[in-house]
N, C-alpha and C positions, 0 to 999 in steps of 0.2 A: 602549630599555626591554620586561623578559621581562612577557610576559603570563600567567596562572593556565591559562587553558586556549585551545590552539589548536584550531578544528572545522574539519575539509574537506572541502567540500562543503553547496551552501545548497540543497538540498531541503526535503523536509518534516520526515526526521530530524534534519538541520542549523540552519535554522530553526529546529526549534522547541526544540531544547535551548539554540542561543542565547539565547531572548525569557526560558525559564527560569533563566539561568545569567543573565539583567542581572535579572530581576526578584531573583535574592539577594544581587546584589549582588558579584558572579564574573567576573573582565575575561574578555574572550577577546575572541580577533580569528575569524572566518570568510574563507577562502580559496575560492573558485568557482574554475575552472577556465574556464567557457562567459562570457556574458558577459549585463550584464543583460536583457534582452531578451530571448532564451533560456531562462534564468531561469521569467522572470514568463510565457512563454504554453506554456512545455511542458505540451502533454495526456495525464494519466495521469486516476489512479480517482477516484471523484466522491461515494465516501460515507463521512463519519467517526463513525463507531456508537458508542454512548453513555460510553462507559467515555475515549474517543477525545476527545469532549466537555466530561465530568468535567478532564479535565486543563488543560485551556483555560480552563474556570471559578475551578478549586480557583486558580489561577495567575492571575487579576483579566485573564484573555487574554478573555474570550469576544467581551465588546462590540466588540472589533477583528476579531475571527476567525470568528463566529460570526455577524454580525450579517445578516438577510432572506435564513438557510438553512433553505431548508422542510425539515418534520421527516419522515423516513421512516416511514410505519404500518404498512401491505401492501403485501407480495409477490403481486402477478399469476403463476399460472404455467398453463402452457396443453398438456396433453398429447393429441395428434394433435389438436391445433386448441381444445380442452373444455378453457373458464374455470374456475380453481380459485383463489381472494383468501383468506391468509395475510396475518390481522391480530400481525404478529411484535413492535409493541409493546405490546398488550395479554397476546399469552401468553409477555411476557417483564417484567409487572409495570410497563408506564407506560416504558420501557428504551425506547425508539427512539432511531435514528440522526437526524442532518443529511445533505443533499446536501448535498456542498461538493466545489464539483471543484476537485480537485489546482490549478488553475495559479489559483482563486482563492486557497485558502489559502496558499500562496506568497506570490502576494504580498500580501499582510494582512500576515503574517509579519513580510515581509522592510519592510515597509512602516513596520511597529513598530517592529521591531529596529533601522532607523537615525531613525528618526526620535524614540529615546530614550535616540540617542549612540554608534550600536553600529559599532564596527571591520568592514565586511562588504567584503572587495578584489575586484571583478571583474577575468576573462581575469586567474587565477592560474595557468601556466601553467607545467608542469617542475617537482611541487611532485614533491620528496624527503623522506625523513622518518629521523633521524639522532639517535642514541643514545636507543633508546626503551627501553632497562633501566636507562643511570641518569638522564641529567638530559636530558630529550626536547630534539630540535633543527629546526626547518623550513625549509626552505628554499625559495624561486624565482625563479627571476631570478634576479638581485644581490641580494633581500633574503633576511635570515633571523633567524629569529621563536626567541628564548627561553622555552621554558611550563617547564611543572610535568606540564601532561598534554597526548595529543592524542587528537580525537574525530574516526577515521576513519567519514564519515557521506557517500560519498561514490559510493558505488552498488556494482554490482561490477563496472564494470570500473574503479573506482579506483584511484590507489594506495597508500593504505589498506593493506588485505589482502594485496596484491603485496611490505609490507614486511614483513610477520611469514617468518619462517623458517620453507618447508615443512613442517619434520618436526614443529612446535612446530601444526600442525593438524592436525584431524580435521574430511575433506570426505563427505557426505551430497550424494547427487544423485535425482534422479527422475526419467525424462519420462516424463507422462503418454501419449504416443504420439496426442497430437491437436493443431489451433491453433486460432488465429480470427484470422479476419479481422471487421476494424473500422473501423467508414466513423462520422464523424462529418457529421449530413447537415443541412442546412438544411427538418426535417419536424418535421410538429409532437410532442410527447413523449406519448407514454404518461400518462395517470392517477396509476399506480404501475410500478416500474422492473417488467417482465416478462420471464419465461423459458419458453420451449418448448422441447417435447423432443418426441423418437420419432422411427420408422425414417428419418425423410429427416434427422436429426441435429440438434443443436442451433441453437436462435438467440435471439435480448434486445434487447430495445431500450428503453436507458434514456434517463430524460430530462436534457439539461445545457442547461438555461437556458426560459424560458417560448415559446424558439421553436427551438431545436433538438434532436436527439435522435442521441444513438450507439447503431449498428445491432454485432451480433456475426452471426455467420458461422464455424460448425466446420465447419473441412476437415483432409485427409487432410494432413500434411508429409509430402514426399517423392514424393509421389504426384500433386499438382497443387497447383497454386500458383494461389492467387483474384488477385492483384493482375493475371493476365491477362482476369477474364470482365472483361466489358463490365457497363456500369455497370446495364443494364438487366438481366441475367441475374442481376447481386446483388440486383438488387431482385425478381424472380422467385420468387428460395431464400429471402427475407426472411418473401415475401403467402406462397409452400407451407408453410415450417415456425413461423410467426408466425400460421397457420390466420387469415391476414386480405386473400380475397382482392384488397378496396380497396383496404390500403394504399397511400398517395402517398407517390411518390417526388418528392424536391428535390435540390438542388446538394446535392455529396459536396465538400466542404472540407477533409477532412484522412482519409486514408486508413492502417494501420499492421498488422504481423503484429506477432500476440500466442508468443510459445511457452510452451506450458502445462509451465513443468518450474517443479520445485518444487529447493532447494537448501539446507544447511543448513552450518557452520564452527561448532568445537568446538574451543576455548571463544573467546569472544570479545573477548577482551583479549588482550594480549602485553605485558609489563611495562607503560608508562606510555600507550600506546595501549588504546582501545578502542574497539570497531564497533559502529555502531548502522544499522536500516534492512538496505537490499539489499547493503552492505557483508558483511554475517553470513547475509544469508537471503533468499533470491525460493521467492514461494509464489507459486501462482495466485491468478489474479483473483476465482474461483467465495469467496463469501463477504466478498468488498471487504476483506482483511483483508491483505495488503502496504502502505497506506499505516497502518494503525492500530498494527500491529506498526513502522514506523518511528517513531510519535509517543509510543508505549509503550517502547518502547526508550531514548526521549532522555529521558522522563521520568523513568524510576529512571536513568538514567545520570546529568541533573541535578543530581538529587537525594544520589547519592554523591557524586558531583565535589564540590558545594557542601561535604557533613560531609568530605570527607577535604582540602580545603581549609582546612578551620580544623581541621584538628589529628587526624580521625578517619576514619582508610582502611578500618572494617570493610564499610562498605558497596559501595566501588566492587569491595573483593575479592570481592563477591557476587555483584554486578552479571553478569557472565558467567552463574549457574546461577539468576538469580531470568527472569532473558530466557527461557534456553531452556526454558525449561516453560511459557511463554508459549508460543515458536513453537513446540515440540512438540504443545500442545497445537491451536490455530490449522492445524499443516498436517494434520496427523489429520484436523480437521473441512475444509477447503480440499480435501481428498482424497477425503472419503466425498460430500461435494456435485457436486466434478466426476462420481465415478461416477454420480448419482443423478441428472444431467441429461444426458449425454451415451450417445452412441450408439457405443461402444467396437467397433472393428472391427465390426462389424455383429454381434457374437456374441448368439443368442439369448438363450443362459442368462445375461450377463451384464444383458443386457436386459429377462428377467424378473427378475433381483434390484431392476433398477434402480428398474423398476414397484413391488416391492415397497416399497423404501426412499417413493417418495413415496404410495402410499399409507397408509405408516405417517401421513404427519406430519394428516393428514383425519381418522381413526377412531382415531390413537388420541391422547390429551390431553398423557401423560407424554413418548412424543417428538417432538410437535409442539411440549410447553416446554421440554426440551433443545433444539432448534433457534434457539425463537429464542430462548435465555439463549446460545449460543453467537456469535448476530449477534448479541446486544448488547456483548460482550466480554466478558472477564475479565476477574475484579475487581483493581484496580491494586496491584500491592503497592510499598510505600514500601522 
């Protein structure tokens, strides 16, 4: 039997979209190339901004998705070891975010979708998309699915964007010239998300539950490989940059390299295929907007697909433009934030600019409010 929508990918974008479509009575099938264990355990971002949270509240999914998630109120910054607190929630009129690690969000969305009778197929390998301009068909293995629309939520390396002819897309990329080495460790979490900057480079510590932290260290791609650092060397760098000689180490349970790069394709649609999340855009982790952009895309797309299935495709035709406006606003904010907290190329001029940006957050109220407003998220557009 044909379905209204085939969703390719079971990450935050795909599962948010599937749950919203399910709530709207729109039939969909979700295809995921990996197995369930991989999807549920994949470690990624951990902050859901205010408007990301509102999406689930408006859909009646808050109890399933946000239960027990602590609110993000303050951010702690340290400049050359000197601590300062910024009341982000207070500056944004109480619009604080929630600390929800991606693996927990995905696990809850996945369970909710399946409990509602959703069709989610793991290990769906070799997916191919056909006839996207007319009558879409999605195949994998010996299975063929006819549908009205395809949602490409399968990330940067997925098949969805690659199924669009190259001359139909304009691609924008930017390399920030820095990288992050991240470590998940059994170490006591900080009271507030912590970011440190200075002449030794950027470092950060974010809570990951009551007994674990994720740490971040800036490094220079092409000149050093942090995967060769002995663990104690990494801990020493963290103690130096965080300005905390007494920082306790712990067992490191996960290590990753994060490429600080940006990527956007325009448009986010081709025929009856619509891209969402990392399939359409990559953003640096500064400001925690990657997962939130994916969820916002899914929200806009769910409303547009629902209207289209019911006979009105105006919102679907506007989908790409609506999402790209938010995407470029977040790209601008993320680059601004990235350059404020990183020591880039040891350039003394850029270091002075970064310090000026940082000081404005604590000396200029409108500047602090503008920062907090972007952290809270851009007002949703239906």
